[in-house]
Structures are given as C-alpha cells and as structure tokens.
C-alpha positions in Angstrom: 0.0 0.0 0.0 1.3 3.5 -0.8 2.3 5.0 2.5 1.4 8.5 1.3 -2.3 7.3 1.4 -2.0 5.4 4.6 -4.4 6.9 7.2 -4.5 4.1 9.7 -5.4 5.6 13.1 -6.5 8.9 11.6 -10.1 10.2 11.1 -11.4 13.1 9.0 -12.6 15.9 11.3 -13.2 18.7 8.8 -14.0 19.0 5.1 -13.5 22.6 3.8 -13.3 24.4 0.4 -9.8 25.3 -0.7 -8.4 26.2 -4.1 -11.6 25.2 -6.0 -11.7 21.9 -4.4 -12.5 20.3 -1.0 -9.7 19.5 1.4 -9.7 17.2 4.5 -8.4 17.9 7.9 -7.3 14.7 9.7 -6.8 13.9 13.4 -5.0 10.9 14.9 -7.6 9.4 17.2 -5.5 7.0 19.1 -7.2 5.2 21.9 -9.8 7.9 22.6 -13.4 6.9 21.9 -15.9 9.5 20.7 -18.4 9.4 23.5 -19.4 13.1 23.9 -23.0 14.0 23.0 -21.7 15.7 19.8 -18.8 14.9 17.5 -17.5 18.5 17.7 -17.3 18.3 21.5 -14.9 15.3 21.3 -12.8 17.0 18.7 -12.5 20.2 20.6 -11.4 18.3 23.7 -8.8 16.4 21.7 -7.5 19.5 20.1 -6.5 20.9 23.5 -3.6 18.5 23.6 -0.3 19.7 22.2 0.1 16.5 20.2 -2.9 17.2 18.1 -1.9 20.8 17.7 1.5 19.8 16.4 0.7 16.7 14.3 -1.9 17.4 11.7 -2.6 16.2 8.2 -4.4 18.3 5.6 -5.0 16.6 2.2 -7.0 17.2 -0.9 -10.2 15.1 -0.9 -8.7 12.9 -3.6 -6.6 11.2 -0.9 -9.8 10.5 1.1 -11.2 8.8 -2.0 -8.0 6.8 -2.5 -8.0 5.7 1.1 -11.5 4.4 0.9 -10.5 2.3 -2.1 -7.4 1.0 -0.5 -8.9 0.3 2.9 -12.8 0.1 3.0 -14.3 0.7 6.4 -17.4 -0.6 8.0 -20.5 0.5 6.1 -23.0 2.6 8.1 -25.6 0.6 10.0 -28.1 3.4 10.3 -28.8 7.1 10.1 -30.8 9.2 12.6 -32.6 12.2 11.1 -34.5 14.4 13.5 -36.3 17.7 13.9 -34.2 19.0 16.8 -35.1 18.9 20.5 -36.8 15.5 20.1 -34.5 12.9 21.8 -32.0 12.2 19.0 -29.0 12.8 21.4 -30.5 10.2 23.8 -30.6 7.7 20.9 -27.0 8.4 19.9 -25.8 8.2 23.5 -27.5 4.8 24.1 -25.7 3.4 21.1 -22.4 5.0 22.0 -22.5 3.3 25.4 -21.7 0.0 23.7 -18.1 -0.8 22.6 -19.5 -2.5 19.5 -20.8 0.8 18.1 -19.1 3.9 16.9 -21.4 6.9 16.8 -20.8 10.1 14.9 -23.2 12.7 16.2 -23.8 15.7 13.9 -20.3 15.8 12.4 -19.7 19.0 10.5 -17.6 17.3 7.8 -20.7 15.3 6.7 -22.8 18.4 6.6 -20.2 20.2 4.5 -20.4 17.4 1.9 -24.2 17.3 2.0 -24.2 21.0 1.2 -21.5 20.8 -1.4 -24.0 21.5 -4.2 -24.0 25.1 -2.9 -20.2 25.3 -2.8 -19.4 23.4 -6.0 -22.5 23.1 -8.3 -20.2 21.9 -11.1 -19.2 18.8 -9.2 -20.3 15.6 -11.0 -23.1 13.8 -9.1 -20.9 10.7 -9.0 -18.0 12.6 -7.3 -20.4 14.0 -4.7 -21.7 10.5 -3.9 -18.2 9.0 -3.9 -17.0 11.7 -1.5 -19.8 11.0 1.0 -19.1 7.3 0.8 -15.3 7.8 1.3 -15.9 10.0 4.4 -18.0 7.3 6.2 -15.5 4.6 5.0 -12.8 6.5 6.8 -14.9 6.8 9.9 -15.6 3.0 9.8 -11.9 2.0 9.8 -10.7 -0.5 12.4 -8.9 1.3 15.2 -6.4 -1.2 16.7 -5.8 0.9 19.8 -9.4 0.7 21.0 -10.3 -2.9 20.2 -11.3 -3.0 16.6 -12.7 -6.6 17.0 -15.5 -5.2 19.1 -16.6 -2.7 16.5 -19.5 -3.9 14.5 -21.7 -0.9 13.7 -21.2 2.7 12.5 -24.2 4.9 13.3 -24.5 8.5 12.2 -26.8 11.1 13.7 -27.5 13.9 11.2 -27.9 17.6 11.8 -31.5 18.5 12.2 -31.9 20.2 8.8 -30.3 17.2 7.0 -33.7 15.7 6.3 -33.8 18.2 3.4 -30.8 16.4 1.9 -32.1 12.9 2.5 -32.1 12.1 -1.3 -28.4 12.6 -1.4 -27.9 10.2 1.6 -30.2 7.7 -0.1 -28.2 7.9 -3.3 -25.0 7.2 -1.4 -26.4 4.4 0.8 -29.6 3.2 -0.9 -30.1 0.2 1.5 -29.0 1.7 4.8 -31.9 2.1 7.3 -33.0 5.5 8.5 -34.8 6.7 11.6 -36.9 9.9 11.3 -37.4 11.2 14.8 -39.8 14.0 15.6 -42.0 15.4 18.4 -45.1 17.4 19.1 -44.7 20.7 17.2 -45.6 22.9 20.1 -43.0 21.3 22.3 -40.2 21.6 19.7 -41.1 25.3 19.0 -41.2 26.2 22.7 -37.8 24.6 23.2 -36.4 26.5 20.3 -37.8 29.8 21.5 -36.2 29.2 24.9 -32.8 28.9 23.2 -32.7 29.0 19.4 -30.4 26.7 17.6 -28.0 28.5 15.3 -29.6 27.1 12.2 -32.8 28.8 13.1 -31.2 32.3 13.2 -31.7 33.9 9.7 -28.5 33.9 7.6 -26.5 31.4 9.7 -27.3 28.4 7.4 -27.3 30.0 4.0 -29.1 27.2 2.1 -32.1 27.6 4.4 -32.5 31.2 3.4 -35.2 30.6 0.8 -38.6 31.5 2.2 -42.1 30.3 1.5 -43.8 32.7 3.9 -46.6 35.0 2.8 -46.3 38.8 2.4 -47.8 39.4 5.8 -44.9 37.4 7.4 -42.3 39.4 5.5 -40.6 40.7 8.7 -39.9 37.1 9.8 -40.7 37.5 13.4 -38.9 34.8 15.4 -41.7 32.4 16.2 -43.1 32.3 12.6 -39.6 32.0 11.2 -38.7 29.0 13.4 -42.0 27.3 12.8 -41.7 27.6 9.0 -38.1 26.1 9.0 -39.1 23.3 11.4 -42.2 22.7 9.3 -40.0 22.3 6.2 -37.9 19.7 8.0 -41.1 17.8 8.9 -42.4 18.1 5.4 -39.1 16.6 4.0 -39.5 13.6 6.3 -43.0 13.0 4.8 -41.8 13.5 1.3 -38.7 11.3 1.6 -40.3 8.5 3.7 -39.4 5.1 2.2 -41.3 2.2 3.8 -38.4 -0.1 2.9 -35.8 1.7 4.9 -37.4 4.4 7.1 -38.6 4.0 10.7 -40.7 6.7 12.2 -40.2 7.3 15.9 -42.1 9.9 18.1 -40.3 11.4 21.1 -43.2 10.0 23.2 -41.9 6.5 22.5 -38.5 7.1 24.0 -36.5 5.6 25.6 -38.1 2.1 25.2 -38.4 2.3 21.4 -34.6 2.5 21.1 -34.3 -1.1 22.2 -37.6 -2.4 20.8 -37.7 -0.6 17.4 -34.6 1.4 16.5 -31.9 -1.1 17.4 -33.6 -4.0 15.5 -34.2 -1.7 12.5 -30.4 -1.0 12.4 -29.5 -4.6 13.0 -27.9 -3.7 16.3 -28.3 -5.8 19.5 -28.6 -4.0 22.8 -28.8 -5.9 26.0 -27.8 -5.4 29.7 -24.6 -7.5 29.3 -23.4 -5.4 26.4 -24.3 -2.1 27.9 -23.8 -2.4 31.6 -24.5 1.2 32.3 -27.6 1.6 30.2 -29.7 2.6 33.2 -27.2 5.4 33.9 -27.3 6.6 30.3 -31.1 6.7 30.4 -31.1 8.5 33.8 -29.0 11.5 32.7 -29.6 14.4 30.4 -28.3 13.4 27.0 -27.0 16.9 26.1 -25.7 17.6 29.7 -24.6 14.3 31.1 -24.0 15.9 34.5 -27.7 16.6 35.0 -30.5 14.1 35.6 -33.1 13.5 32.9 -36.6 14.6 33.4 -39.4 14.9 30.8 -40.5 18.5 30.3 -43.3 17.9 27.8 -46.0 19.1 30.2 -44.1 22.2 31.1 -43.6 23.1 27.4 -47.2 22.6 26.7 -48.1 25.0 29.6 -45.5 27.5 28.4 -46.9 27.8 24.9 -48.8 31.0 24.3 -51.6 31.4 21.7 -49.2 32.8 19.0 -46.7 29.9 19.4 -49.6 27.5 19.1 -50.9 29.3 16.0 -47.6 29.2 14.2 -47.0 25.5 15.1 -50.5 24.7 13.8 -49.9 26.7 10.6 -46.4 25.5 9.6 -45.8 22.2 11.4 -49.0 20.4 12.5 -50.1 19.2 9.0 -46.8 17.4 8.4 -46.7 16.1 12.0 -50.1 14.5 11.5 -49.0 12.9 8.2 -46.0 11.4 10.0 -48.1 10.2 12.8 -50.5 8.4 10.4 -47.5 6.8 8.7 -46.0 5.7 12.1 -49.3 4.1 13.1 -49.3 2.2 9.9 -45.8 0.9 10.7 -46.7 0.0 14.3 -49.8 -1.9 13.4 -48.2 -3.7 10.4 -50.2 -2.1 7.6 -48.5 -1.0 4.4 -47.6 2.7 4.4 -46.6 3.0 0.8 -49.9 4.4 -0.5 -50.2 6.9 2.3 -46.7 8.1 1.8 -47.3 8.7 -1.9 -50.4 10.7 -1.2 -49.0 12.7 1.7 
C-alpha cells in the first residue's frame, strides 16, 4: 500500500473548500473513543492536547477517495434524522454506550459534503456520492488501539436540517436504514424559542435562506420564522419517507423504542450485558450528562402561548399529522406506501 495514502489511526474531522476543491483535515484518534454527545465536543477536547496541535494532516479530498478504495471501512448501519429537541441525542448516547458501536453525532464534515452543491455546483453527481461514501468509510476504519474486533456498527446522527438532503444520503447508501425522529410541534417550538439553535437564526445556514412565507410574514418575526423552518424539516420527512428503509419514531416512545424498534431496525443488538451502564445513560440528560433527565413535555405545553400554538399549527402540524399516520401504519403492520405517496 502506498504509504502516502495510509491513514490508519486517523479520522477526518473537517472538510472545507480550498483552491476550487474540497480538502480534508485529519486527526489521529489513538485510543480515545468518541463518547461526547456531539462529535465536535470530542474533537474540541482532543485539540487541546499539544500532540494534536503539532501533528496534523491536511490533504485534498482525492486522498480520502483513494483511502476508501485501499482500505474500505465498515458501512453505516443506520442514520438518525431528527427535527431537533426531540431525543436524538439520547438515541446516539445509548448506542455510543456500547463498545461494539461507533457513533458520529452531527459531524460538520458530513454536513459540508451534503451541502457541497451550494459550494461546487459543477461537481459531477458521482463525485459527490463517492466523497460521501469515502468519508464514512474513513470513519468506519478499524482502530487497533481501541479494540477493533469489538466494532460492528457505525451509526450517524445527522444535523436537524439534513432531512432536506435525504435524497443525497439515499443515493450514497440506498439500502441503509434510517430513523426519522420527531416530536409534538408545540414542544419543539417552545424549546427553540427558549434557546434557538444556530440554524434557526436567519442567515446562519445559507441554504435555508429561501422563504415560503406569505407577504404578511415578511418581517420574519422569530416564532413564525422558526415554525416555518421546522415545518420544512417535517415536510421533508414525509416527502422522503421510504417504507423499505425508514422507521418513524415519536419522542413520546423514548427511551423504550430504542431497544424495541430502533436497534432492530439498524440490526444492532442491545442488552444489559453489552451495555452495563444503560440505566445510567437513560437517567442522565443526554446533552448535559452531569444533569439528571426529566421529561419536560407538560411544562412546554403549559408555556406555549396562543401565538406559538398558532404558528405551530400553521407551519408544522399538518406534516406532523402525516408522520403520525405513517407511524401508526408501521406499528400496526399495515402497508404505508400508499399513504406516503399521497402525503
């Protein structure tokens, strides 16, 4: 094997445009598992060490493609799409608690490639697909320092807005199962208005800047703006629902459905012997592991004012109801294909 293209022990942590191409920033992972709630948290912690500051590799994306051909990694076992504030971090943390799984939670490098059409519209579709596949191949490499024999599954939790790019994921991994996770629209909207995610601030995520709002909403007041964007994410879940690969999960089903529905859908076995501290995972706040978990659905429903409810009803509720109808079809074993096509 050409040593120039040997990336054993290294993982891509960033993909960025440079000189009319994409380049890749690599980090030597060593024996450190990625167990933080988000990929970027783990990387930021690792980058505090002088070793990682001093030893870096930056390469054109062509070397990532070459590496995937020379050393194919584990294919992904499943993707988690979500509407934000609906339990996706809990799902990823449950899977990450097992040594047999490696979980990548909202990695920016994947988002960069999914949005590459905006950066490089001239890229051939095949190149775009091959780059996505190569990125996950690199993340699925055996890591000798952390017991590669135990690794059986690669699971990726997407960014919330990634449901809009679901067709690109489907093209790259047509048979890989998905989970679409969502929640009561009022509860999502209340949570976002307490503390808005960056992608729900106008101008932060440029490809969400297109608007479908009516002239009377032209000032984009915050509640209406957030409801419209969240509604677009829900609508994409309905539009790209595939009964062959998509599992719909409502927040109200968690955490039990992770073991009873999500894990079997991904082909992953979760049991008390494999995940000895599963109870501890379920007992803590997924985003803030130092805090205990407590459901706040009732508080969010009480907190919602009339305007918040009106915006949730206008922009989000119709798509939510379509997803619920599809989910009930799945749970009760009825074919959902016809409903998905008419939704």
